[in-house]
C-alpha positions in Angstrom: 25.3 104.3 -90.0 24.3 102.4 -93.0 23.5 98.1 -93.5 24.8 95.8 -95.3 21.0 95.3 -96.8 19.6 94.9 -100.5 18.7 97.9 -102.2 14.8 96.7 -102.0 11.8 97.7 -101.4 11.3 95.7 -98.4 14.7 95.9 -96.8 15.8 99.1 -94.8 18.5 100.7 -96.3 20.6 104.1 -96.3 21.3 105.8 -93.1 19.8 104.0 -89.4 19.5 107.1 -87.2 21.6 106.2 -83.8 18.0 107.6 -81.4 15.6 104.9 -83.5 13.9 102.5 -81.2 11.9 100.2 -83.0 9.7 98.1 -79.7 8.6 94.5 -81.6 6.7 92.0 -79.4 6.8 88.3 -79.7 8.4 85.3 -78.4 11.3 85.9 -81.1 10.6 89.8 -82.0 13.3 91.4 -81.8 14.4 95.3 -81.9 17.1 97.4 -82.8 18.9 100.3 -81.1 22.1 102.3 -80.7 22.5 102.4 -77.2 24.3 104.8 -74.5 24.1 102.7 -71.2 24.5 99.3 -69.5 21.6 97.0 -70.3 23.7 93.7 -70.2 22.5 91.5 -67.5 25.7 91.1 -64.5 28.2 89.3 -66.1 29.6 85.9 -63.8 27.6 83.2 -62.0 24.0 84.3 -62.4 23.6 85.2 -65.5 22.4 83.3 -67.0 19.1 82.9 -64.0 19.0 86.4 -64.7 18.1 86.1 -68.2 15.8 83.4 -67.8 14.0 85.5 -64.7 14.5 88.8 -67.2 13.6 86.3 -70.6 15.0 88.6 -73.0 18.8 88.4 -73.8 20.4 91.8 -75.3 23.0 90.6 -78.6 24.9 93.0 -80.3 24.8 93.0 -84.5 26.4 95.4 -87.3 24.1 95.0 -89.8 25.7 92.6 -92.3 23.3 89.8 -94.2 22.8 87.5 -94.1 24.7 87.1 -90.8 22.7 89.4 -88.7 20.1 92.5 -89.9 16.7 94.6 -90.2 14.9 93.5 -92.3 11.1 95.1 -92.3 11.9 96.7 -88.4 13.6 93.3 -87.6 16.2 92.0 -86.9 16.6 88.2 -88.8 20.1 86.4 -90.5 21.3 83.3 -89.6 23.2 84.4 -86.2 19.8 85.2 -84.3 17.8 82.6 -86.0 20.7 80.0 -83.8 20.2 82.9 -81.5 16.7 82.7 -81.2 16.3 78.7 -81.3 19.7 78.0 -78.4 18.4 81.0 -76.0 15.1 79.7 -76.7 15.1 76.3 -75.7 17.5 77.6 -72.4 14.3 79.7 -71.4 15.3 82.8 -72.5 12.4 84.2 -74.9 13.5 87.2 -76.6 16.5 87.9 -78.4 17.2 92.0 -78.3 19.5 93.1 -81.0 21.7 96.3 -80.7 22.9 98.4 -83.2 26.7 98.9 -83.8 30.1 99.6 -86.0 31.7 96.7 -86.4 34.9 98.2 -84.6 32.5 98.2 -81.7 30.9 95.3 -81.3 33.5 93.7 -78.4 33.8 97.1 -77.0 30.3 97.7 -76.6 30.5 94.6 -74.9 32.8 94.0 -72.5 30.8 98.0 -71.5 27.7 95.9 -70.4 25.7 97.0 -73.3 25.1 93.4 -74.6 25.0 90.4 -73.3 27.1 89.0 -76.5 27.9 89.8 -79.9 25.7 87.4 -82.7 27.6 89.0 -86.1 29.4 85.5 -87.0 32.1 87.0 -86.0 35.9 85.5 -87.0 37.4 83.9 -84.2 40.8 85.3 -83.8 43.1 85.8 -80.9 43.7 88.9 -80.6 39.6 89.0 -80.2 40.4 86.1 -78.1 41.8 88.0 -75.8 39.1 90.6 -75.0 36.2 88.2 -74.7 35.7 84.7 -75.3 33.8 83.2 -78.0 31.6 79.8 -77.9 32.2 76.9 -80.0 32.2 77.5 -84.0 28.8 78.1 -86.0 29.8 78.9 -88.8 33.0 78.6 -92.0 33.6 80.8 -94.2 35.6 81.9 -97.5 36.2 85.3 -98.4 35.4 87.4 -102.4 36.3 89.8 -104.3 33.2 92.5 -105.5 34.3 94.6 -108.3 32.0 96.7 -110.5 30.5 94.6 -113.5 33.1 93.4 -116.3 35.6 92.9 -113.2 38.2 95.4 -114.9 40.7 95.4 -113.0 41.0 91.6 -113.5 40.7 91.1 -109.4 40.6 87.2 -108.2 41.6 87.1 -104.8 44.4 89.6 -102.4 47.4 87.6 -103.7 46.7 89.5 -107.1 45.7 93.0 -105.7 49.1 92.3 -104.3 50.5 91.9 -107.2 49.6 94.1 -109.7 50.0 96.8 -107.0 53.8 95.1 -106.8 53.6 95.3 -110.8 53.3 99.1 -110.8 49.5 99.0 -110.8 47.6 101.2 -108.9 44.4 99.1 -107.4 42.0 100.3 -104.5 40.7 98.4 -101.9 38.1 98.8 -99.5 37.8 96.2 -96.6 35.1 96.7 -93.3 36.9 98.1 -90.6 38.1 95.8 -87.9 37.3 93.0 -90.5 39.6 89.9 -90.4 39.9 90.8 -94.5 41.6 94.2 -93.2 44.2 91.3 -91.3 44.6 89.9 -94.4 45.7 92.8 -96.4 47.6 94.1 -93.9 49.7 91.2 -93.2 50.3 91.4 -97.5 51.3 95.0 -96.8 47.9 96.8 -98.6 47.3 99.6 -97.8 43.3 99.8 -97.6 40.5 102.3 -97.6 38.2 101.6 -94.5 35.1 101.5 -94.3 32.0 100.7 -91.2 29.7 98.8 -92.7 29.1 96.1 -95.6 26.7 98.6 -97.7 29.4 101.4 -97.9 31.5 98.7 -98.6 29.2 98.0 -102.2 28.9 101.3 -102.6 32.6 102.9 -103.0 33.0 100.3 -105.0 29.5 101.1 -107.6 30.9 104.7 -107.6 34.4 103.7 -109.2 35.7 105.0 -105.3 37.3 101.5 -105.1 38.6 98.9 -107.7 37.6 95.9 -105.2 36.3 95.2 -101.9 37.3 92.4 -99.5 34.2 90.0 -97.9 33.3 86.8 -97.0 31.4 85.2 -99.6 28.6 84.5 -98.5 27.7 88.4 -97.7 28.7 90.2 -101.0 27.2 87.4 -103.0 23.9 88.2 -100.6 24.1 92.1 -102.0 25.5 91.5 -105.4 22.0 88.9 -106.0 19.2 91.7 -104.4 21.3 94.4 -106.0 21.0 93.4 -109.6 20.8 96.8 -111.0 24.2 98.3 -109.1 27.5 98.1 -111.2 29.4 95.3 -109.1 30.0 92.3 -110.0 31.2 89.2 -106.6 34.6 87.5 -107.7 34.6 83.1 -106.6 35.1 82.4 -102.9 39.0 81.5 -102.3 40.5 80.7 -99.2 43.5 83.7 -98.0 47.4 82.0 -97.4 49.7 84.5 -95.0 52.9 82.4 -95.0 52.6 80.0 -96.7 48.8 79.0 -94.6 45.8 78.8 -95.4 43.6 80.8 -93.0 40.2 79.5 -91.5 37.3 81.3 -91.3 35.4 80.2 -88.2 32.6 82.8 -87.1 30.8 82.2 -83.9 28.5 84.0 -80.9 30.6 86.4 -78.0 30.5 86.4 -74.7 32.0 88.8 -71.9 34.6 87.4 -70.0 33.5 85.4 -67.0 30.6 84.3 -68.6 31.7 80.7 -69.1 28.5 79.3 -67.8 26.0 81.2 -70.5 29.0 80.3 -73.5 29.1 76.8 -72.0 25.1 76.9 -71.5 25.2 77.9 -75.3 27.0 75.3 -77.0 25.5 72.5 -75.3 23.1 74.0 -77.9 24.6 74.8 -80.7 26.1 71.1 -80.2 22.5 69.7 -81.0 22.5 72.1 -83.7 26.1 71.1 -85.8 25.2 67.9 -85.1 24.4 66.5 -88.5 23.8 68.6 -91.7 19.7 68.3 -91.4 19.3 70.1 -88.2 22.1 72.8 -89.3 20.3 73.6 -92.7 16.9 73.6 -90.8 17.9 76.4 -89.0 20.0 78.8 -91.7 20.0 77.3 -94.3 16.8 79.4 -95.6 19.3 82.3 -95.6 21.6 80.7 -98.3 23.9 78.9 -96.0 24.8 75.3 -97.1 27.0 72.3 -95.6 29.8 74.2 -96.6 29.3 76.0 -93.4 28.9 73.8 -91.2 32.3 74.0 -88.8 33.9 70.6 -88.8 33.9 68.2 -85.7 37.6 68.7 -84.4 37.6 72.7 -85.3 37.9 74.2 -81.9 38.0 77.8 -80.8 41.0 77.3 -78.4 42.7 76.1 -81.4 41.7 79.3 -83.5 42.3 81.6 -80.4 46.3 80.0 -80.5 46.3 81.8 -84.7 
């Protein structure tokens, strides 16, 4: 499994063995491993207290920088910072992480392999049918990663569709299970599915795809850290589907029935998102700005309805 990490010496890249377990200690320390059996506390009422008694919570991540990823063997990123702050204030001192493919995040959560998903996952109706999302915590836009010089002159998914409709061959890569895959499907585009962002970047870099669609902040983060790669990133855009702008809002995800834990998380999140200053104090160091702060009137209920 590859991670969407920068290719710098201090950052982990390449394949991650499923059997690798990194033992760390300390209040904010995290461990990352692929797990076969269940590791979550029992769902339902009493779970919050059980986690407090245990002193730790397990969240699943998909290795997408700068949301949640590994650096130097330790889980880090904006959503990890949110988790450590919010769960820490609840009295749950340690956040442990389990690394899975993006498509396995919600199935792993419902199977009890994690207590929550911390990956900046977009709030979508089909996902809401299988899990409970906390309140929005990150707003994002979309971009395309292309080779340097943007040889196909692509700007957004509409430009990809127009060129294909005009007879030009365009190879588009998307993250399997990602929101961009849904956009492409709605536009009738054929795509190459990749398991993680690192593979998406490599696919463009080596010419196996003309463009890779993903969240703008992730693509820009990767491009900044991979300046020697043959890639660049387009300007960010908000995709329209049937004339309706697609609002991208990510949140932490909980298993159905874990209302008490989700509500406690929302209370802690509200203290962070109440102002730009408090928000950026937690996520600013990962490249997030005030533009990523969700508007106060945007609700999970609204986004779950589509």
